[in-house]
N, C-alpha and C positions, 0 to 999 in steps of 0.2 A: 526213389520217390515213387509212390503208387500212381497208377493212371488217374484214380479219382482226384488225387491232389493236383496233378498236372491239369486235369480238366478245370478245377477251380481257378487255377492260375490263368488259363485261357479265357475263361468267362470273365474274370476280373479285368484283364487287359482290354478285351473287347468292350466291356461296359465302360471303362475309363474313356476310351476313344469316342464312343457314342455320346457320352455326356459332354465331353469336350466339344462335340459338334454344336452345342447350345451356346457356346462362347460368344459368337457373333451377335446373337439376339441380345444378350445382356450389355455388350459393348455399345451396340446401337442405341439401345434403350437409355443407357447412362449418358451417352453423348447428346441425346436429344434434350436432356435436362441439365446440361452443363458440366457433367463430370467427365474429364478426359481419360483416356486409357491409362496414362501414367498414374493418375490419382487412384483410379480403380484397382490397378495392380498392387499398389502399396496397401490399400485398405483390405483387399482380400487376404494379403499375407499377414497383416495385423490380426485379422479375424482368426486365421488358422493358428497363429502363435497362441493367442489367448485361449481358444477352445482346447487345443491340444495340451497346453500348459496345465490347464485346470484338470483335464482328464488324467494326466500323469500325477498330479498332485493327490488326486483321489485314488487312482488305481495302484501305482507303485512308484514312489519318488526315486527308486534306484534307476529308473529309466532316464533320469537326468545325467547320470554318470557315464562318461565315455573315456576311453584311454586316449593317450597322445596320438596314436596313429589314426584312430577314428575321428578325433577332433580336427585333424589336419584334412581328412577326406571331406568331413562336413563343411569345413570352411571353403574348400575348393568348390563344392557342390553349391554352397550358398552364394559365393561371389560369382562363379562362372555359370553354374547351372540354373540359377534363378535371377540374380541381378543383371548379369551381362546378357543373359538370354532375353529377358524381358526388355531391357533398354534397347538392344539392337533390333529386336522384333518390331517393337513399337515405332522406332525411328525409321526402320525400313519402309513401314506403311506410309510414312509422310513423303517418301521420295519415290517409290514405285507403286504400282497397282497393288490392291489387296490380294488379288489372285496370285500375282507373281510372288508377293511376300509369303503367302501361304505355301506355295510349292517349294520355295527355298527352305522354309522351315522343316519340310519333310525330307531333307537330306540326312536328317538325324539317324534313321535306322541303318543307312549305309555306314556311317561312322560307328554306330554302336556295334555293329557286326564286326567291323575291322578292329576296333579297340578291344573287343571282348576276346579276340583270338589270343593275343599275348597276355592280356592281364587276367582274364577269367578262364582261360584254357578252353574256350568254346570253339567248336569246329565250324568251318565254313562249309556247309553242305550244299549240294545242288538244290535241294528244297528251298533253303533260305535264299540262296542267290536268285532263283527263278521268282520267288515270292516278292522279294523287295523290289526287283526290277519291274515286274508287272504291276505292283501296287503303286509304285511311284509314277509310272506312265499313266495309270488310271487317275491318279491325283492330278496330273497335268491336264488330262482331258476334262476332268470334273470342273476344274477351276476356269477353264476356258482361256487359259493364259496364252495358247498358241494363236488364238483368234483375236484376242484383245489383251495384249501384254502391257498396255499403258506405257508410261514413261520408262525407258530403259536406262535408268540412272546407274552408273557403275558403282558408286558409293552405296546406293540402296540395295543393289544386288549383293555386294560384299557383305553388307550388314545382315541381310537376310540369310545368307549362307553361314555367317558366323553364329547366328542365332541357332540354326539347326545343329551346328557342331556343339554349341554350349549345352543344348538339351541332352545330347548324347553323353556329355560328361556327367550330367545328373544322373542319367539312367545307369551308366556303369558304376558310378560311385554308390548308388543306392543298392545295387547288386552286391558289391564288395561288403558293404556294411551288413546287409542282411545275412551274408555268409558268415559273418563273425558273431551272429547270435543277437544282434540289436533289434529292437522292435521297430515297426513302422512308425509309431508314435515319436520315438526318439529322432528319427530321420526328419520327419515333418516339422517337429518343434524347432530344431536347430537350423535347418535350411531356411525355414520361414522367418525366424527371428533375425537371421543374418540379412535376409532380403528386405524386410520391412525397415530395419535399422538403417540399411544402405540407401533405400529409396526415400525415406521420410523427409530428409532435408530438401529434396527437390519436388516434392509433391503438393506443396501449399495445402497442408492438411486443415488448417483453420477455414480456408475457403470451402473445402469439401465438407467438413462438418457443419458448416453454416447452411449449405444446400440441403444436407440431410435432415437438419433441424427444422427446416421450414417446408419440406416436401416428404410426404409419406411414400410417395412413389419412389423417390431417391433412396430412402431408407430401405425399402423392400428390395430394390434392385441390387443394392450393395450386399444386403444380407443373402440374397439369392445367389449372387455372384460368388460370395465367400463360402457358403455352405454347399450349394449344388454343383457349381461348375469349377470349384477349386478344391475344397477339402475332400469331398466324396471321390472324385476321380483320382486325386493324388493318393488317397488311402487305398483305392483299388489297384492303381498302377504299382505302388510300392509293394502291395501285398502279392501281386502277380509275380514280382521279381523274386519273391521268396519261394515261388513254386516252379517257375519255368525259366528258360534261358533269357538273358537280357535281350539278345538279338531277336528272338521270337516274340517277346513282349512288345518290343519296339515296332515290329512289323504289324502286330495286331492293332496298334493305335491308328493305323491307316483307316480304321473304321470312322475316324473323325471326319475327314472330308466327305466320306459317303453319307454320314448323318447330316453333315452341314448342307450338303446339296438338297437333300430331301426336306430339311427344315426350311431352307430358303424358299423352296416351292410351296410348301404348305402355309407358312406364315406370311411370306412377302410376295407370293406370286411370281417369283423369279423364274424366268424361262428355263426350261430343260431342253437342251439341244441334243441333237444325235450324238455329238461328242461326249456330252456329259453322261448320257445313258450308257455309251460303251465304256466310258471311264468307270462308272459305278459297277458295271458288270466285271471289269478287269480287277477292281479292288476286292469285289466279293470273291472272285475266283482265286485271288492271291491269298485271301484269308482262309479259303478252303484248303489250298495247297500247303500252306504253312502248318496246317494242323493234321496233315497226313504223317505217317510214319516216316522218319528221316531216311533218306537213302544212305546206306553205310558209307560208301566212298565219299571222300571230300573232293572239293573242286581243286 
């Protein structure tokens, strides 16, 4: 793979992380008008399924075709990587602080790196090890969880951790499928379809559609959530997995808490502490480190 191609993968993963940093803005705006996160999650995956499905119908219907092995991987990604990931993450936020839930979600890169060693034959280099540890520490400082951890509920902590593990399953699965020659559109369509079908019975969609039908703000928020902070970053992240290692792509998404901290300051006037500044610096340093040439010897 050429350096140019790898650079595109890095840019795509970083961009996905930055865009995901806007997630909190849409969740807060939706909550203010009566759309809960569970409903919002289902709606955004319905939107992805519809848009990507139409794209495949126009572009190439052969992208709907998958072999048995790929179908099994997609089913696992859809159930574990999207449904279980979403449910456990959202439930954890009702039991523990948002900052702690966010930190636990970012155990994902650790598991991606570990799973990628036996499944994808990726190497655990010193560069990756240092980058993921420094980035995670920076994430902890950015969220302020050390000074304001909130309720330390064991179930909430377990669910938050499970959520991070589940996203690592999505990442590794997507990398496996891209290595078999399937398109990003195929991955997005089937994982989103599985997710929205699984979540729809529990999301009270008639109530949500009622809110959207009477409020233009609600309609715009849902559309923005579906297109801007879901479809676009997932396209970018899945594309990055076709160009760079899964472990590296996962580490690069640590740009999300960095972006979220800056967005919180600019849009909501949230305080920036010394710890959050140090945390942002650590995340930035980790992103620089992971893009340096890998040290040949492994850990």
